[in-house]
ROVEXNU-426118 format. One line per 3 residues: number of its first residue (from 1); their letters; for each residue y, x, z of N, C-alpha, C. Coordinates in Angstrom, 2 decimals, m for minus. Example, Ala and Ser with C-alpha at 12.3 -4.5 7.8 and 13.67 -1.06 7.14 Angstrom:
BEGIN
1> AS> m5.69/13.19/7.80/m4.50/12.30/7.80/m3.30/13.20/7.80 ~ m2.25/12.85/7.08/m1.06/13.67/7.14/0.03/12.90/7.87
***
This chain:
BEGIN
1> XXX> 9.69/13.41/m17.53/9.37/11.99/m16.39/9.62/12.06/m15.03 ~ 9.67/11.07/m15.39/10.59/10.87/m13.27/9.18/10.57/m12.47 ~ 9.46/11.28/m11.49/7.80/11.03/m10.56/8.86/9.69/m9.37
4> XXX> 8.33/8.91/m9.25/8.03/7.82/m8.63/7.48/7.09/m7.46 ~ 7.42/8.04/m6.38/5.77/6.79/m5.25/6.82/5.52/m4.71 ~ 6.16/4.91/m5.34/5.98/3.61/m5.25/5.26/3.05/m3.62
7> XXX> 5.78/3.14/m1.96/5.04/2.53/m1.50/5.09/0.77/m0.89 ~ 3.60/m0.11/m1.07/4.23/m1.37/m1.72/2.71/m1.86/m1.29 ~ 2.38/m2.88/m0.56/1.24/m3.41/m0.16/0.84/m4.82/m0.42
10> XXX> 1.81/m5.07/m1.22/1.37/m6.41/m2.27/1.09/m6.30/m4.20 ~ m0.07/m6.98/m4.29/m0.86/m5.93/m5.42/0.13/m6.81/m7.32 ~ 0.42/m7.86/m7.00/1.62/m8.53/m7.80/2.83/m7.68/m7.61
13> XXX> 3.03/m7.72/m6.61/4.59/m6.08/m6.80/4.70/m4.84/m7.01 ~ 2.90/m4.92/m7.20/2.99/m3.29/m7.78/2.64/m3.59/m9.02 ~ 2.11/m4.30/m9.59/1.90/m4.06/m11.37/3.03/m4.51/m12.04
16> XXX> 3.20/m5.38/m11.17/5.35/m5.80/m11.68/6.09/m4.88/m11.89 ~ 6.33/m4.02/m10.42/7.49/m3.33/m10.90/7.26/m1.67/m11.62 ~ 6.08/m1.50/m11.48/5.30/m0.27/m11.87/4.81/m0.09/m13.66
19> XXX> 4.78/m1.69/m13.58/4.12/m1.83/m15.01/6.03/m1.21/m16.51 ~ 7.18/m1.85/m15.13/8.71/m2.23/m15.26/8.71/m0.45/m15.27 ~ 8.63/m0.12/m14.52/9.19/1.62/m14.44/8.55/2.53/m15.55
22> XXX> 7.46/1.89/m15.58/6.57/3.03/m16.88/6.91/2.46/m18.44 ~ 7.09/1.89/m18.37/7.69/1.56/m19.75/9.59/2.74/m19.61 ~ 9.94/2.43/m18.88/11.03/3.23/m19.33/10.33/4.72/m18.87
25> XXX> 8.92/4.65/m18.84/9.55/5.89/m19.13/8.52/7.29/m17.14 ~ 8.82/6.19/m16.71/8.39/6.81/m14.76/6.69/7.14/m14.87 ~ 6.75/7.91/m14.25/5.34/8.14/m13.52/5.89/7.69/m12.62
28> XXX> 4.62/6.17/m12.24/4.45/5.48/m10.56/3.31/6.36/m9.97 ~ 3.59/6.70/m8.84/2.51/7.04/m7.92/2.85/5.87/m6.99 ~ 1.33/5.16/m6.45/1.20/4.15/m5.51/0.71/4.79/m4.10
31> XXX> 1.45/3.93/m2.84/0.86/4.11/m2.21/1.01/2.48/m1.18 ~ m0.72/2.00/m0.66/m0.50/0.81/m0.11/m0.05/0.68/1.71 ~ 0.35/2.04/1.87/1.06/1.48/3.70/2.08/2.57/3.58
34> XXX> 2.78/2.37/4.55/3.36/3.71/5.38/2.92/5.13/5.00 ~ 1.80/5.19/6.06/1.40/6.24/6.58/0.72/6.90/5.01 ~ m0.20/6.91/4.10/m0.34/7.41/2.63/0.67/6.99/2.19
37> XXX> 2.15/6.23/2.71/3.35/6.67/1.22/3.68/8.10/2.12 ~ 4.05/8.23/3.38/3.99/9.70/4.00/3.49/10.65/3.80 ~ 1.71/10.98/2.96/1.26/11.26/3.19/1.50/12.11/1.48
40> XXX> 1.29/10.72/0.32/1.46/10.51/m1.27/2.64/11.60/m1.73 ~ 4.51/12.04/m0.25/5.48/12.09/m0.42/4.65/13.50/0.13 ~ 4.43/13.69/0.96/4.10/15.39/0.75/3.41/16.49/m0.63
43> XXX> 2.11/15.37/m0.71/0.85/16.36/m1.89/1.72/15.77/m3.20 ~ 2.44/14.91/m3.61/3.07/13.95/m5.32/4.52/14.97/m5.21 ~ 5.50/15.79/m4.18/6.57/15.28/m4.78/7.41/14.53/m5.50
46> XXX> 7.57/13.47/m4.94/8.25/12.28/m5.83/9.49/12.70/m6.05 ~ 10.14/12.68/m7.73/11.77/13.02/m7.56/13.25/11.33/m6.54 ~ 11.60/10.06/m5.90/12.35/8.80/m5.53/11.54/8.01/m5.10
49> XXX> 11.98/7.87/m3.80/10.35/6.31/m3.97/11.30/5.50/m3.36 ~ 10.31/4.72/m3.40/10.85/3.23/m3.27/9.54/2.35/m1.83 ~ 10.81/1.74/m0.93/9.42/1.68/0.28/9.93/0.02/0.70
52> XXX> 8.41/m0.46/0.19/8.88/m2.34/0.83/9.06/m1.81/2.51 ~ 9.40/m2.45/3.57/9.91/m1.92/4.81/8.50/m2.80/5.53 ~ 8.01/m3.60/5.23/6.96/m4.60/6.12/5.35/m4.05/5.62
55> XXX> 5.09/m2.95/6.32/4.05/m2.29/4.79/2.86/m2.63/6.09 ~ 1.82/m1.98/5.94/0.32/m2.05/6.76/0.79/m0.51/7.88 ~ 0.26/m0.21/8.74/m0.60/0.58/9.48/1.11/1.58/10.21
58> XXX> 1.52/1.93/9.03/2.91/1.92/9.52/4.33/1.25/8.40 ~ 5.06/0.87/9.02/6.18/0.68/8.73/6.27/0.99/7.55 ~ 7.86/0.39/6.37/8.39/1.55/6.01/9.90/1.91/6.63
61> XXX> 10.51/1.44/7.94/11.25/2.23/8.63/9.95/3.66/9.39 ~ 9.44/3.54/9.71/8.94/4.61/10.21/8.25/5.14/9.81 ~ 7.90/5.75/8.07/7.79/6.00/7.45/8.54/6.99/6.30
64> XXX> 9.92/5.73/7.17/11.09/6.95/5.95/11.61/7.19/7.30 ~ 11.44/7.55/8.83/12.14/8.17/9.59/10.86/9.22/9.35 ~ 9.91/9.26/9.60/9.02/10.63/8.98/9.17/11.53/7.71
67> XXX> 10.06/11.15/6.85/9.97/11.52/5.33/11.18/12.31/6.36 ~ 12.07/12.04/6.10/13.47/12.25/6.81/13.29/13.56/7.07 ~ 12.66/13.42/8.91/12.75/14.17/9.57/11.37/15.56/9.03
70> XXX> 10.59/15.24/7.56/10.52/16.87/7.73/10.41/17.76/6.52 ~ 11.08/19.14/5.91/11.57/19.27/5.77/11.76/18.91/3.73 ~ 9.92/19.56/4.08/9.36/19.51/2.89/10.25/18.23/2.15
73> XXX> 10.17/16.56/2.73/10.72/15.32/1.86/11.98/15.12/2.56 ~ 12.88/15.58/3.33/13.74/14.33/3.73/15.35/14.44/2.56 ~ 14.69/15.57/1.34/15.51/15.01/0.21/15.59/14.28/m0.45
76> XXX> 14.01/13.82/m0.08/14.07/12.38/m1.60/14.59/11.75/m0.88 ~ 15.74/11.21/m1.75/16.15/9.83/m2.16/15.03/8.61/m1.76 ~ 15.56/7.60/m0.62/14.21/6.88/m0.67/15.14/5.50/m1.26
79> XXX> 14.80/4.77/m1.43/15.38/3.11/m1.31/14.14/2.46/m1.23 ~ 14.67/1.56/0.25/13.48/0.34/0.99/14.24/m0.89/m0.06 ~ 12.90/m1.14/m0.47/12.83/m2.63/m0.86/12.28/m3.66/0.02
82> XXX> 12.86/m4.60/0.21/12.60/m5.53/0.73/13.19/m7.15/1.31 ~ 11.63/m8.25/1.89/12.38/m9.27/1.25/12.71/m10.32/2.34 ~ 13.23/m9.49/4.33/14.71/m9.39/4.70/16.06/m9.02/4.70
85> XXX> 16.65/m9.87/4.70/17.58/m10.70/4.14/19.10/m11.12/5.25 ~ 17.85/m10.98/5.82/18.93/m11.01/7.56/20.44/m9.58/7.39 ~ 21.40/m10.78/8.47/22.37/m9.57/8.05/21.72/m8.93/9.10
88> XXX> 22.27/m7.34/8.91/21.78/m5.87/9.75/21.23/m5.23/9.19 ~ 20.01/m6.00/8.18/17.96/m5.83/8.01/18.86/m4.55/6.33 ~ 19.98/m3.93/5.66/20.61/m3.53/4.71/20.91/m2.39/6.11
91> XXX> 21.53/m2.35/6.87/22.15/m1.02/8.34/20.90/m0.39/8.97 ~ 20.25/m1.33/9.73/18.75/m0.89/9.72/18.27/0.17/8.78 ~ 18.01/m0.01/7.11/16.98/0.83/7.23/18.30/1.71/6.20
94> XXX> 18.80/1.75/6.47/20.04/3.27/6.09/19.83/4.12/7.32 ~ 20.08/2.78/8.56/19.80/3.62/10.08/18.47/4.64/9.58 ~ 17.93/3.88/9.43/16.21/4.78/9.92/16.33/5.75/7.99
97> XXX> 17.24/5.97/7.62/17.20/7.62/6.94/17.23/6.96/5.12 ~ 16.51/5.50/4.96/17.26/4.43/3.22/18.27/5.48/2.55 ~ 18.62/5.25/1.32/19.39/5.68/0.85/20.22/4.71/0.33
100> XXX> 19.21/3.82/m0.50/19.55/2.30/m0.54/19.28/1.75/0.53 ~ 19.46/0.31/0.05/19.06/m0.94/0.47/18.69/m2.17/m1.48 ~ 17.61/m2.19/m1.67/17.89/m3.60/m2.19/16.19/m4.75/m1.82
103> XXX> 16.92/m5.86/m2.23/16.26/m7.52/m1.49/15.33/m7.81/m2.97 ~ 14.05/m8.39/m2.12/12.75/m8.80/m3.32/12.98/m10.38/m3.32 ~ 13.09/m10.82/m4.30/12.48/m10.20/m5.87/13.38/m9.94/m5.99
106> XXX> 12.48/m8.68/m7.49/13.33/m7.41/m7.18/14.48/m7.73/m8.87 ~ 16.08/m7.40/m8.42/16.41/m7.35/m10.28/16.13/m6.28/m10.74 ~ 15.65/m6.31/m12.02/15.04/m4.94/m12.50/16.25/m3.86/m12.55
109> XXX> 17.17/m4.25/m13.45/18.38/m3.96/m13.92/18.92/m3.18/m13.04 ~ 19.50/m4.39/m11.76/20.22/m3.47/m11.10/18.99/m2.79/m9.76 ~ 17.54/m2.27/m9.57/17.56/m1.69/m9.22/17.24/m0.89/m10.06
112> XXX> 16.90/m0.83/m11.40/17.43/1.00/m12.52/18.82/1.48/m12.01 ~ 19.59/0.75/m11.74/21.08/1.01/m11.87/20.97/1.93/m10.45 ~ 21.03/1.46/m9.69/20.40/2.28/m7.77/19.29/3.36/m8.14
115> XXX> 18.57/3.30/m9.19/17.20/4.66/m9.44/18.10/5.94/m10.20 ~ 18.69/5.58/m11.03/19.89/6.38/m11.73/20.50/6.84/m11.06 ~ 21.93/6.06/m10.05/22.68/7.22/m8.77/21.73/7.91/m7.97
118> XXX> 20.55/7.97/m7.67/20.76/8.52/m6.56/19.71/9.86/m7.62 ~ 19.28/9.60/m8.63/18.17/11.28/m9.58/19.18/11.76/m9.99 ~ 18.96/13.33/m10.59/19.92/13.74/m11.23/19.68/12.87/m12.60
121> XXX> 21.31/13.39/m12.55/22.07/13.34/m14.68/21.65/13.65/m15.45 ~ 21.07/12.57/m15.83/20.14/12.83/m17.60/18.40/12.61/m17.51 ~ 17.81/12.56/m15.24/16.73/12.86/m15.51/15.84/11.17/m16.24
124> XX> 16.37/9.94/m15.84/15.95/9.21/m16.63/16.56/8.41/m17.68 ~ 16.14/8.20/m18.74/16.31/7.47/m19.60/17.75/5.53/m19.62
***
């Protein structure tokens, strides 16, 4: 079972995406702010992180920078999820250390393809 950390502060988004990922056989761990996301990544060793960028306490950009700076979490793939769709937002997320970027509202099939591309082959059906 693939463990995914979903860092998101919107309850509707958490419910929708977590439910769909669980139906695909994933274990979903939720953190509601960037600081908790960094802590959960360290303690729960997820295979992948879905990171909202507009978060309370510590935004997704800074949380990702911190994760990529620590030896124990730097190799965990991070997909930024954001409703920010201005020119340069994707590039800014990648510059912060995100491995990919997707927009909200999430198109699940597209996001699932991105998740599968970042995980070891065969780890997710």
